[in-house]
C-alpha positions in Angstrom: -35.3 33.0 -15.9 -35.1 34.2 -12.3 -32.0 34.6 -10.2 -33.5 32.4 -7.6 -33.5 29.3 -9.8 -31.0 26.5 -8.9 -29.2 26.4 -12.3 -28.5 30.1 -12.1 -27.1 29.8 -8.6 -24.8 26.9 -9.8 -23.5 28.9 -12.8 -23.0 32.3 -11.1 -22.8 31.6 -7.4 -19.7 30.9 -5.3 -19.4 27.7 -3.2 -20.0 28.1 0.5 -17.8 26.8 3.2 -14.1 25.9 3.2 -12.1 22.9 2.1 -10.8 20.6 4.8 -7.2 21.0 5.8 -4.7 18.2 6.0 -4.0 15.2 3.9 -6.7 13.7 1.7 -8.8 10.9 3.1 -8.1 7.4 1.9 -10.1 6.0 -0.9 -11.5 2.5 -1.1 -8.8 1.6 -3.6 -6.1 2.8 -1.3 -7.3 0.5 1.5 -7.3 -2.5 -0.9 -3.7 -1.8 -1.9 -2.5 -1.4 1.7 -4.3 -4.7 2.7 -2.7 -6.6 -0.2 0.8 -5.3 0.7 0.3 -6.5 4.3 -1.0 -10.0 3.3 0.8 -11.1 0.1 3.4 -8.3 -0.5 2.1 -7.2 -3.9 -0.2 -4.4 -4.8 -1.6 -5.0 -8.3 -5.1 -5.8 -7.1 -6.8 -5.1 -10.5 -4.8 -7.8 -12.2 -5.3 -10.2 -9.3 -9.1 -9.6 -9.3 -9.4 -10.6 -12.9 -8.4 -14.1 -12.1 -11.4 -15.4 -10.2 -9.7 -18.4 -8.6 -6.7 -16.4 -7.3 -9.0 -13.6 -6.0 -11.2 -16.1 -4.1 -8.2 -17.7 -2.6 -6.9 -14.3 -1.5 -10.2 -13.3 0.0 -10.3 -16.5 2.1 -6.7 -15.9 3.2 -7.4 -12.4 4.2 -10.6 -13.4 6.1 -8.5 -15.9 8.1 -5.6 -13.5 8.6 -5.1 -12.3 12.2 -2.7 -9.6 13.2 -0.9 -10.6 16.4 
């Protein structure tokens, strides 16, 4: 096994570059929670998404929601 192989570099090598500074970027789930808080005032989107009729009603509401 040569030192130039990819697996050897992964096991022995050090990562290049630096981590980005500042606060972490938002995840998709974070955006969903923030949108739910703005529109209906609750943030348990997983429970809401399991009820198909309520979820569809919410999606329609959000699509018609306009910020002044």
